[in-house]
VEXDREN-2710 file (C-alpha; in Angstrom, 1 decimal):
% VEXDREN-2710
k/r/px/py/pz
1/MET/1.4/-30.5/-8.7
2/ASP/2.4/-30.6/-12.8
3/THR/0.6/-33.7/-13.9
4/PRO/-0.5/-35.0/-17.0
5/ALA/-4.1/-34.0/-16.4
6/SER/-2.9/-30.5/-15.7
7/ARG/-0.9/-30.4/-18.3
8/ALA/-3.7/-31.3/-20.8
9/CYS/-5.8/-28.5/-19.5
10/GLY/-3.3/-25.9/-19.9
11/ILE/-1.7/-26.1/-16.7
12/HIS/2.1/-26.7/-16.9
13/ALA/5.5/-25.3/-15.0
14/ALA/8.6/-23.8/-16.8
15/ARG/6.6/-21.3/-18.6
16/LEU/9.1/-18.9/-18.8
17/ASN/12.9/-19.1/-18.2
18/LEU/15.0/-18.7/-15.2
19/ALA/16.1/-15.2/-16.0
20/ASP/12.4/-14.0/-16.2
21/TYR/11.3/-15.6/-12.9
22/ALA/14.5/-13.9/-11.1
23/ALA/13.3/-10.5/-12.5
24/ASN/9.5/-11.6/-11.8
25/PHE/9.9/-12.2/-8.0
26/SER/12.7/-9.9/-7.1
27/ASP/11.8/-7.0/-4.4
28/ALA/8.6/-5.7/-5.7
29/HIS/9.8/-2.3/-4.2
30/PRO/13.8/-1.6/-3.6
31/PRO/14.6/-0.4/-0.5
32/LEU/15.5/3.4/-0.5
33/THR/19.1/3.9/-0.7
34/ARG/20.7/6.2/2.0
35/PRO/20.8/9.6/0.0
36/GLN/17.2/8.8/-0.7
37/ALA/16.5/7.8/2.8
38/LEU/17.8/11.5/4.3
39/ILE/15.8/13.4/1.7
40/GLU/13.0/11.6/2.8
41/ALA/13.7/11.7/6.6
42/GLU/14.2/15.4/6.0
43/ARG/10.6/15.6/4.6
44/CYS/9.2/15.2/8.0
45/TYR/7.5/17.9/9.8
46/TYR/8.3/16.1/13.1
47/CYS/4.7/16.8/14.8
48/TYR/4.0/17.2/18.0
49/ASP/1.1/15.0/18.6
50/ALA/2.0/13.2/15.2
51/PRO/-1.6/12.0/13.6
52/CYS/0.8/9.6/11.8
53/ALA/1.7/7.9/14.8
54/THR/-2.1/7.8/15.8
55/ALA/-2.9/6.1/13.4
56/CYS/-0.3/3.3/13.5
57/PRO/-2.2/0.4/15.1
58/THR/0.9/-0.2/17.2
59/GLY/1.7/3.5/17.9
60/ILE/5.4/3.9/16.5
61/ASP/6.8/7.0/17.4
62/ILE/7.0/7.7/13.8
63/PRO/8.4/11.4/13.5
64/SER/11.3/10.0/16.4
65/PHE/12.5/7.4/14.4
66/ILE/12.7/9.2/11.3
67/HIS/14.2/12.4/12.6
68/ARG/17.0/9.7/14.0
69/ILE/17.3/8.4/10.4
70/ALA/18.2/12.3/9.5
71/GLN/20.6/11.9/12.4
72/ASN/22.1/9.0/10.8
73/ASN/21.4/7.1/13.9
74/ASN/20.1/3.7/12.4
75/ARG/19.9/2.1/15.2
76/GLY/18.2/4.6/17.3
77/ALA/15.6/4.5/14.4
78/ALA/15.3/0.8/14.9
79/ARG/14.9/0.4/18.8
80/ALA/12.1/3.2/18.4
81/ILE/10.4/0.8/15.7
82/LEU/10.7/-2.2/17.4
83/GLU/10.3/-1.3/21.0
84/ALA/6.6/-0.4/19.6
85/ASN/6.3/-3.2/16.9
86/PRO/8.6/-6.3/17.4
87/LEU/7.5/-7.3/13.5
88/GLY/8.4/-3.7/12.3
89/GLY/10.6/-5.0/9.4
90/MET/7.9/-6.9/7.7
91/CYS/5.2/-4.7/8.7
92/ALA/7.0/-1.9/6.8
93/ARG/7.4/-4.2/3.7
94/VAL/3.0/-5.3/3.7
95/CYS/1.4/-2.6/5.7
96/PRO/-1.1/-0.8/4.0
97/THR/0.9/2.5/5.0
98/GLU/-1.6/4.1/1.9
99/VAL/-4.3/3.9/4.5
100/LEU/-3.0/4.1/7.8
101/CYS/0.2/6.5/9.0
102/GLU/0.7/8.2/5.2
103/GLN/-3.1/8.8/4.6
104/ALA/-2.8/10.6/8.2
105/CYS/0.5/12.6/7.3
106/VAL/0.2/16.5/7.5
107/ARG/1.8/16.6/3.9
108/ASN/-1.3/15.7/2.5
109/THR/-3.1/19.0/3.3
110/ASN/-0.8/21.0/1.2
111/GLU/0.5/18.3/-1.3
112/ASP/-0.3/15.4/-2.6
113/LYS/2.9/13.3/-1.3
114/PRO/2.8/12.6/2.0
115/VAL/6.5/11.5/3.7
116/GLU/7.4/7.6/2.7
117/ILE/6.8/6.3/6.3
118/GLY/6.4/2.9/4.6
119/SER/9.8/3.1/3.2
120/LEU/11.7/4.6/6.0
121/GLN/10.5/2.3/8.5
122/ARG/12.2/-0.2/6.1
123/TYR/15.2/1.3/5.4
124/ALA/15.8/1.5/9.7
125/THR/14.8/-2.0/10.3
126/ASP/16.8/-3.4/7.5
127/ALA/20.0/-1.2/8.4
128/PHE/19.4/-2.8/12.0
129/PHE/19.2/-6.4/10.6
130/ALA/22.1/-6.4/8.2
131/LYS/24.5/-5.2/11.5
132/PRO/22.7/-6.2/14.7
133/GLY/25.4/-5.6/17.4
134/ALA/24.5/-5.9/21.1
135/PRO/21.1/-6.8/21.8
136/LEU/18.7/-4.0/21.3
137/PHE/16.3/-5.5/24.7
138/GLN/17.4/-7.5/27.5
139/ARG/15.0/-10.3/29.5
140/ALA/13.6/-9.3/32.9
141/ALA/14.8/-11.3/35.8
142/ALA/13.0/-14.9/35.5
143/THR/9.6/-14.7/37.2
144/GLY/8.9/-18.5/37.5
145/LYS/6.3/-18.6/35.1
146/ARG/5.4/-20.5/32.1
147/VAL/3.2/-19.5/29.2
148/ALA/1.8/-21.2/26.3
149/VAL/1.5/-19.3/23.1
150/VAL/-0.8/-21.3/20.3
151/GLY/0.1/-20.2/16.9
152/ALA/3.1/-18.6/15.3
153/GLY/2.0/-15.9/13.4
154/PRO/2.1/-12.1/14.3
155/ALA/-0.3/-11.8/16.9
156/GLY/1.7/-15.2/18.9
157/LEU/5.2/-14.1/18.1
158/SER/4.3/-10.4/19.2
159/CYS/2.8/-11.6/22.3
160/ALA/5.5/-14.4/22.9
161/HIS/8.1/-11.7/23.0
162/GLY/6.2/-9.6/25.0
163/LEU/6.3/-12.1/27.4
164/ALA/9.6/-13.3/27.3
165/VAL/11.0/-9.8/27.8
166/ARG/9.1/-9.6/31.2
167/GLY/10.9/-12.8/32.3
168/HIS/8.2/-15.3/31.4
169/ASP/9.1/-19.0/30.2
170/VAL/6.9/-19.0/26.9
171/VAL/6.5/-22.2/25.0
172/LEU/5.9/-21.7/21.2
173/PHE/3.3/-24.1/19.7
174/GLU/2.9/-23.9/16.3
175/ALA/1.3/-26.6/13.6
176/ARG/3.4/-25.8/10.4
177/PRO/7.2/-26.9/9.9
178/LYS/7.9/-23.0/9.9
179/LEU/6.9/-20.3/12.4
180/GLY/5.4/-16.6/10.7
181/GLY/2.1/-17.3/9.9
182/LEU/0.9/-15.0/7.1
183/ASN/4.0/-13.5/7.1
184/GLU/5.8/-17.0/6.1
185/TYR/2.6/-18.7/4.3
186/GLY/0.4/-16.1/2.9
187/LEU/2.2/-13.1/1.6
188/ALA/3.6/-12.6/-2.1
189/SER/6.8/-13.9/-2.5
190/TYR/7.9/-10.9/-4.1
191/LYS/6.7/-8.5/-1.0
192/THR/9.3/-10.8/1.5
193/THR/12.7/-11.7/-0.8
194/ASP/15.8/-13.1/0.9
195/ASN/14.1/-15.1/3.0
196/PHE/13.1/-11.8/5.5
197/ALA/10.5/-13.7/7.6
198/GLN/12.4/-16.4/9.0
199/LYS/15.5/-13.7/9.4
200/GLU/12.9/-11.4/11.3
201/VAL/11.9/-14.6/13.8
202/GLU/15.5/-15.5/14.1
203/TRP/15.5/-12.1/15.8
204/LEU/12.6/-12.1/17.6
205/LEU/13.2/-15.4/19.3
206/SER/16.6/-14.3/20.3
207/ILE/15.6/-12.6/23.3
208/GLY/15.6/-15.9/25.2
209/GLY/12.9/-17.3/26.9
210/ILE/11.1/-18.8/24.3
211/GLU/11.2/-22.6/23.5
212/VAL/9.5/-23.7/20.2
213/ARG/7.6/-26.7/18.9
214/THR/6.5/-27.1/15.6
215/GLY/4.1/-29.7/14.2
216/GLN/1.7/-29.0/17.2
217/GLN/-1.8/-28.4/16.0
218/LEU/-4.0/-27.4/18.6
219/GLY/-7.0/-30.4/18.7
220/ARG/-4.4/-33.0/17.4
221/ASP/-1.4/-32.8/19.4
222/ILE/-2.8/-30.8/22.2
223/THR/-5.7/-29.3/23.8
224/LEU/-6.5/-26.4/25.8
225/ASP/-7.7/-28.4/28.7
226/SER/-4.1/-29.6/28.8
227/LEU/-2.3/-26.1/28.3
228/LEU/-4.2/-25.1/31.2
229/GLY/-3.1/-27.8/33.2
230/ALA/0.2/-27.8/32.9
231/TYR/0.6/-23.7/32.2
232/ASP/0.1/-20.5/34.1
233/ALA/-1.7/-18.6/30.8
234/VAL/-2.6/-19.0/27.4
235/PHE/-2.6/-17.1/24.5
236/LEU/-4.5/-18.3/21.5
237/GLY/-3.0/-16.7/17.9
238/LEU/-5.1/-19.4/16.0
239/GLY/-5.6/-17.1/12.7
240/LEU/-8.1/-17.9/10.4
241/GLN/-8.0/-21.8/9.0
242/GLY/-11.2/-22.2/7.1
243/VAL/-11.7/-21.1/3.3
244/ASN/-15.4/-19.5/2.2
245/ALA/-17.0/-21.8/0.3
246/LEU/-18.0/-20.0/-3.2
247/GLY/-21.9/-20.6/-3.0
248/VAL/-22.2/-22.5/-5.8
249/ALA/-21.3/-26.5/-6.6
250/GLU/-17.4/-26.8/-6.7
251/PRO/-16.9/-29.7/-9.2
252/THR/-13.9/-31.9/-8.4
253/ALA/-11.8/-30.9/-11.6
254/THR/-8.0/-30.1/-11.9
255/GLY/-7.4/-26.3/-11.8
256/LEU/-10.1/-25.3/-9.0
257/ARG/-8.1/-24.5/-5.7
258/ASN/-8.2/-22.1/-3.0
259/ALA/-5.8/-19.1/-3.2
260/VAL/-4.6/-19.2/-0.1
261/ASP/-3.0/-22.8/-0.6
262/PHE/-1.4/-21.6/-4.2
263/ILE/0.4/-18.3/-2.4
264/ALA/1.8/-20.9/-0.1
265/GLU/3.1/-23.3/-2.4
266/LEU/4.8/-20.0/-4.0
267/ARG/6.3/-19.5/-0.7
268/GLN/7.7/-22.3/0.0
269/ALA/9.3/-23.6/-3.4
270/THR/12.9/-23.3/-4.1
271/ASP/12.5/-23.5/-8.0
272/LEU/10.0/-21.4/-9.0
273/SER/10.2/-22.9/-12.7
274/THR/8.5/-26.1/-11.4
275/LEU/5.7/-24.5/-10.2
276/PRO/2.5/-25.1/-12.9
277/VAL/0.1/-22.1/-13.9
278/GLY/-2.6/-21.9/-16.1
279/ARG/-3.0/-20.0/-19.4
280/ARG/-5.8/-18.4/-18.7
281/VAL/-6.4/-17.9/-14.8
282/VAL/-9.6/-16.5/-12.5
283/VAL/-9.2/-15.1/-9.3
284/ILE/-12.7/-15.0/-7.5
285/GLY/-12.5/-12.1/-4.4
286/GLY/-11.6/-8.6/-4.0
287/GLY/-9.0/-9.1/-0.9
288/MET/-5.2/-8.7/-0.9
289/THR/-4.8/-12.4/-1.2
290/ALA/-6.8/-12.4/-4.5
291/VAL/-4.4/-9.6/-5.5
292/ASP/-1.8/-11.3/-4.7
293/ALA/-2.8/-14.8/-6.3
294/ALA/-3.3/-12.9/-9.6
295/VAL/-0.4/-10.8/-10.1
296/GLN/2.1/-14.2/-8.8
297/SER/-0.1/-15.9/-11.4
298/ARG/1.1/-13.5/-14.1
299/LYS/4.4/-13.5/-13.2
300/LEU/4.9/-17.4/-13.4
301/GLY/3.9/-17.1/-17.1
302/ALA/-0.1/-17.0/-17.2
303/GLU/-0.9/-15.4/-20.4
304/ASP/-4.8/-13.7/-19.2
305/VAL/-5.1/-13.5/-15.4
306/THR/-8.7/-11.7/-14.1
307/ILE/-9.9/-10.6/-10.7
308/VAL/-13.9/-10.8/-10.4
309/TYR/-15.1/-9.4/-7.7
310/ARG/-19.2/-8.8/-6.7
311/ARG/-19.2/-5.1/-5.9
312/GLY/-17.3/-1.9/-7.3
313/ALA/-14.1/-1.2/-6.6
314/ASP/-14.7/0.9/-3.5
315/ALA/-15.9/-2.0/-1.7
316/MET/-13.0/-4.0/-2.5
317/SER/-10.7/-4.6/0.9
318/ALA/-7.3/-4.6/-1.5
319/SER/-6.4/-1.3/-1.5
320/ALA/-6.6/1.4/-4.6
321/VAL/-2.7/0.9/-4.5
322/GLU/-2.7/-2.5/-4.6
323/GLN/-5.4/-2.7/-7.4
324/GLN/-3.4/-0.4/-9.3
325/TRP/-0.4/-2.9/-8.3
326/ALA/-2.4/-5.6/-10.1
327/GLN/-3.5/-3.7/-13.4
328/THR/0.1/-2.5/-13.9
329/ASN/1.2/-6.1/-13.9
330/GLY/-1.5/-6.9/-16.7
331/VAL/-4.1/-8.3/-14.4
332/LYS/-7.9/-7.3/-15.4
333/ILE/-10.2/-6.3/-12.6
334/ARG/-13.8/-6.8/-13.3
335/HIS/-16.8/-5.7/-10.7
336/TRP/-20.1/-6.2/-10.0
337/ALA/-20.1/-9.9/-10.9
338/ALA/-21.0/-13.2/-8.7
339/PRO/-20.3/-16.6/-9.8
340/LYS/-22.8/-19.2/-10.6
341/GLU/-21.2/-22.1/-12.0
342/VAL/-17.8/-23.2/-12.0
343/LEU/-17.9/-25.2/-15.5
344/SER/-15.2/-28.3/-16.2
345/GLU/-14.9/-30.6/-18.6
346/GLY/-13.1/-34.3/-18.1
347/GLY/-12.3/-33.5/-14.6
348/ALA/-10.6/-30.0/-15.7
349/VAL/-12.1/-26.3/-15.1
350/THR/-12.8/-24.9/-18.4
351/GLY/-14.4/-21.5/-17.2
352/VAL/-17.1/-19.8/-14.9
353/ARG/-20.2/-18.5/-15.5
354/PHE/-21.0/-15.3/-14.0
355/ALA/-24.2/-13.3/-13.0
356/ALA/-23.9/-9.5/-13.6
357/THR/-24.7/-7.6/-9.8
358/ALA/-26.1/-4.1/-8.8
359/LEU/-27.3/-2.5/-5.6
360/SER/-31.0/-2.1/-5.6
361/GLY/-32.1/-0.5/-2.5
362/GLY/-28.9/-0.7/-0.8
363/LYS/-28.9/-5.0/-1.4
364/LEU/-26.5/-6.5/-3.9
365/VAL/-28.7/-8.3/-6.6
366/GLU/-28.3/-10.3/-9.8
367/THR/-29.4/-8.4/-12.9
368/GLY/-30.4/-11.0/-14.9
369/GLU/-27.6/-10.7/-17.3
370/PHE/-24.6/-13.5/-17.4
371/PHE/-21.3/-14.2/-19.0
372/THR/-18.5/-16.7/-19.2
373/LEU/-14.9/-16.3/-18.4
374/ASP/-12.8/-19.2/-20.1
375/ALA/-10.2/-20.7/-17.6
376/ASP/-8.1/-23.4/-17.1
377/THR/-7.4/-22.4/-13.3
378/VAL/-9.6/-20.8/-10.5
379/LEU/-8.4/-19.7/-7.9
380/LYS/-11.0/-18.8/-4.7
381/ALA/-10.0/-15.8/-2.5
382/ILE/-13.4/-15.1/-0.5
383/GLY/-12.0/-14.9/2.7
384/GLN/-11.1/-17.2/5.5
385/THR/-13.1/-18.4/8.5
386/TYR/-12.0/-19.1/12.2
387/VAL/-12.3/-22.9/12.7
388/ALA/-13.6/-22.8/16.0
389/GLU/-13.6/-27.0/17.1
390/PRO/-9.8/-27.1/18.0
391/ALA/-10.0/-24.4/20.8
392/GLY/-13.1/-26.0/22.7
393/ALA/-16.6/-24.6/23.0
394/SER/-16.1/-23.1/26.0
395/ILE/-14.5/-19.9/24.6
396/ALA/-17.6/-17.4/23.4
397/LEU/-17.6/-16.6/19.9
398/GLN/-19.4/-13.5/17.8
399/ALA/-19.8/-13.2/14.5
400/GLY/-17.8/-16.5/14.5
401/ARG/-14.4/-15.4/16.1
402/ILE/-13.6/-15.4/19.4
403/VAL/-14.8/-12.7/21.9
404/THR/-12.1/-11.0/23.6
405/ASP/-11.9/-7.2/25.9
406/ALA/-10.0/-4.5/24.7
407/GLU/-6.7/-6.5/26.1
408/GLY/-7.4/-9.7/24.7
409/CYS/-8.8/-11.6/27.6
410/THR/-11.5/-14.3/26.6
411/SER/-14.5/-15.3/28.4
412/LEU/-12.2/-18.4/29.4
413/THR/-9.8/-17.5/32.9
414/ARG/-6.4/-17.4/31.9
415/VAL/-6.8/-17.6/28.4
416/TRP/-6.2/-14.5/25.8
417/ALA/-6.4/-14.2/22.0
418/GLY/-5.4/-12.2/19.5
419/GLY/-4.8/-11.9/15.5
420/ASP/-7.6/-12.9/12.8
421/CYS/-9.1/-15.5/15.2
422/ARG/-10.9/-12.1/17.4
423/VAL/-13.6/-10.6/16.6
424/GLY/-13.9/-7.2/15.4
425/GLY/-10.1/-6.9/13.4
426/ARG/-9.3/-5.7/10.3
427/ASP/-7.2/-8.7/9.6
428/LEU/-4.0/-6.5/9.2
429/THR/-1.1/-7.7/10.0
430/VAL/-0.2/-4.8/12.3
431/GLU/-3.1/-5.0/14.2
432/ALA/-2.7/-8.4/15.0
433/VAL/1.1/-7.6/16.3
434/GLU/-0.9/-4.7/18.5
435/HIS/-2.8/-7.6/19.5
436/GLY/-0.2/-9.4/20.9
437/LYS/1.7/-6.4/22.4
438/VAL/-1.4/-5.6/24.6
439/ALA/-1.9/-9.2/25.4
440/ALA/1.3/-9.4/26.9
441/VAL/1.1/-6.8/28.8
442/SER/-2.4/-7.6/30.3
443/MET/-1.1/-11.4/31.2
444/HIS/2.1/-10.1/32.8
445/ALA/-0.3/-8.2/34.9
446/ALA/-2.5/-11.0/35.8
447/LEU/0.8/-13.1/36.4
448/MET/2.2/-10.9/38.9
449/ALA/-1.2/-9.9/40.7
450/PRO/-0.7/-10.7/44.4
451/ALA/-3.5/-13.7/43.5
452/ALA/-1.4/-15.3/41.2
453/LYS/1.6/-15.2/43.2
454/ALA/-0.4/-17.1/46.1
455/ALA/-1.3/-19.4/43.9
END
């Protein structure tokens, strides 16, 4: 918030003129034009058993949809995408395609440039959403089964859609006011312009058979036991609600906050000029959240922004493309440093003291050298954690997340789970979508089994 205390310590709003905000938060990667899309589509070899499709977590038939673009059949291309990935429009915008499908493109063998699969996927889905016409999918006959889906992020939305298509009645419970989860609250504004996340949600819900209940939080408004008593099956797409601590004393001071909260505030703002930002910002972490928070700080008018990460560039979970994007936007990245103390004075952050780090015998150690970065804003982006209490102690956990089999079945009968709350994933939107899709197939099979019908 923009308060007298925050202004006194260098944090305030309206650092830029209105035109600058509009330009800074416009679409970071404008969509392909029709000529560009046709030229790019013609670069595809349309491989049989294509490695790019194998590399896609949702198994989109990439050569097929690209071939349809080349034939000027954008609706057919969109169908091929959305059949495999009902959130294919958002994934086209935010997936790290450079380390997934595009990295597997055979064009990399003889050229330095793969087919721009992500851009072509966006081109096809944008064309469809602009003029959707007749529905792509129709619901099957009603099964009489009711399923509760808790959490309306990518996993929950994907699962709800898959169940509804198969004729089940779904009630979608979401704690926040809007559906979308990470897509709505956790991504940089310049990646998802024009309210695209909600447009995609509206399309997904148009299949019918999905009742939405917002403001419903597991453990507060509903319980897992009550859901199991009222529904035939339950899917948990709870995401990660906790935020890791820095591991050092964190003073109660203006300017110290979680990066995820900063990003969510940006995404929900109707007037970016009202959002305060510091003059000197330090972001601690090495993932996509750190990059999104740092770049958006710069775009709000911060003069000096630094990402600090405890290991080297190769260990950062943010891709090389994202790291380059940060640096292109004026963000400095300092590696091999761990926070030791958040400095404050008069109730306001003044900087962070760091210890230099290095690898010794395969372990991260401090070298004995220290340095301080001045800052009026420190954003924590060192990862999130699954909060187990709302779901209760009856579900088995491993490494702090829910254990499931390959189909998303948990240790508790009639309960499935997917997305970031599930152990073993890479915390990718596209992977969460696949979790929800696979779970819907498994749940449908269980619901329609003879034993389930008899019950």
